[in-house]
C-alpha positions as a printed Julia matrix, in Angstrom:
136×3 Matrix{Float64}:
   0.26  -241.94    7.57
  -1.69  -239.67    5.49
   0.05  -240.44    2.3
  -0.58  -244.08    2.9
  -4.27  -243.56    3.44
  -4.48  -241.65    0.08
  -2.73  -244.41   -1.84
  -4.78  -247.22    0.16
  -7.96  -245.09   -1.09
  -6.85  -245.1    -4.81
  -6.21  -248.66   -4.48
  -9.68  -249.38   -3.32
 -11.16  -247.46   -6.06
  -9.38  -249.48   -8.41
 -10.26  -252.8    -6.87
 -13.94  -251.67   -6.64
 -14.02  -250.65  -10.28
 -12.56  -254.12  -11.44
 -14.84  -256.13   -9.29
 -18.12  -257.39  -10.63
 -19.88  -257.56   -7.36
 -18.59  -254.44   -5.52
 -18.51  -252.01   -8.51
 -22.16  -251.39   -7.41
 -20.91  -250.15   -4.12
 -18.07  -248.12   -5.35
 -19.36  -244.88   -4.77
 -20.82  -245.39   -1.43
 -17.59  -246.92   -0.27
 -15.5   -244.2    -1.28
 -17.79  -241.48    0.04
 -17.7   -243.24    3.56
 -13.92  -243.71    3.12
 -13.22  -240.12    2.34
 -15.57  -239.07    5.36
 -13.68  -241.25    7.91
 -10.26  -240.06    6.37
 -11.5   -236.54    6.53
 -12.72  -236.87   10.12
  -9.5   -238.28   11.26
  -7.54  -235.55    9.43
  -9.81  -232.95   11.3
  -8.78  -234.51   14.55
  -5.26  -233.58   14.32
  -5.63  -230.35   12.72
  -7.61  -227.28   14.24
  -7.48  -225.28   11.03
  -6.97  -226.28    7.54
  -6.6   -224.27    4.22
  -9.47  -225.38    1.81
  -6.99  -225.45   -1.08
  -4.86  -227.85    0.93
  -7.88  -229.89    1.72
  -9.15  -229.93   -2.04
  -5.71  -231.14   -3.33
  -5.61  -234.08   -0.37
  -8.97  -235.33   -1.7
  -8.45  -234.48   -5.38
 -11.26  -232.06   -5.89
 -11.38  -228.53   -6.91
 -11.62  -225.81   -4.09
 -15.17  -224.92   -5.0
 -16.25  -228.66   -4.96
 -14.21  -229.22   -1.6
 -16.05  -226.11   -0.08
 -19.58  -227.47   -1.23
 -18.4   -230.95    0.17
 -17.74  -229.47    3.64
 -20.52  -227.19    3.78
 -22.73  -230.33    3.1
 -21.02  -232.11    6.12
 -21.47  -229.14    8.39
 -25.11  -228.83    7.52
 -25.65  -232.56    7.99
 -24.07  -232.22   11.54
 -21.37  -234.69   10.57
 -18.73  -232.21   11.21
 -18.21  -229.61   14.16
 -16.61  -226.73   12.01
 -16.91  -223.4    10.61
 -15.56  -221.93    7.29
 -13.65  -218.63    7.73
 -14.31  -217.28    4.18
 -11.98  -214.4     4.46
  -8.9   -216.62    4.88
 -10.09  -219.67    2.94
  -9.65  -221.9     6.03
 -11.76  -224.76    7.67
 -11.74  -224.07   11.46
 -12.72  -227.09   13.48
 -15.13  -226.82   16.47
 -14.36  -228.29   20.12
 -12.98  -231.82   20.38
 -14.56  -232.23   23.91
 -17.0   -235.48   23.51
 -20.6   -234.85   24.14
 -22.06  -236.05   27.42
 -24.05  -238.87   25.47
 -20.58  -239.92   23.88
 -18.9   -239.69   27.53
 -21.77  -242.01   29.11
 -21.19  -244.6    26.24
 -17.42  -244.61   26.35
 -17.77  -245.08   30.18
 -20.51  -247.79   29.79
 -18.23  -249.67   27.21
 -15.27  -249.32   29.66
 -17.32  -250.7    32.47
 -18.64  -253.4    30.28
 -14.98  -254.51   29.35
 -13.77  -254.4    32.86
 -16.62  -256.45   34.11
 -16.19  -259.11   31.37
 -12.44  -258.95   31.96
 -12.74  -259.66   35.85
 -15.5   -262.44   34.96
 -13.34  -264.32   32.86
 -10.3   -264.14   35.27
 -12.65  -265.26   38.1
 -14.06  -268.08   35.92
 -10.51  -269.38   34.93
  -9.48  -269.28   38.47
 -12.58  -271.25   39.68
 -12.28  -273.82   36.85
  -8.52  -274.18   37.7
  -9.13  -274.7    41.49
 -11.83  -277.47   40.81
  -9.66  -279.13   38.29
  -6.75  -279.37   40.81
  -8.61  -279.89   44.07
 -11.08  -282.53   42.93
  -9.49  -284.36   40.23
 -11.99  -285.64   37.37
 -15.16  -284.04   38.98
 -16.67  -281.43   36.74
 -18.23  -278.58   37.98
């Protein structure tokens, strides 16, 4: 899957370069796509060698290190760099209280809408069967 993501990222870059309307957004798109790919990569691994990371993202090791430091400083990544071993060590993967509340609220909203739509379908089917041509 990760090789597929790298290939798709290169295809996207080629398409964006050749599209008159989208070429203006190429750098922003690639930056955000790399960030998304990187975050999903970090969710799977607890420790990543910076040289491997640089190779995956077609960067120099120093450039990759600067990129990761920038992400950590902007609070887009919960990680630390172990300079002695040359590793990126991921922080805890537990969701924050804020994220837990959002997730729970979304689940309740989904459950409520599912129950409401089932109830609506049940009521409308009963009214149609029971009363013939009558509407609500």
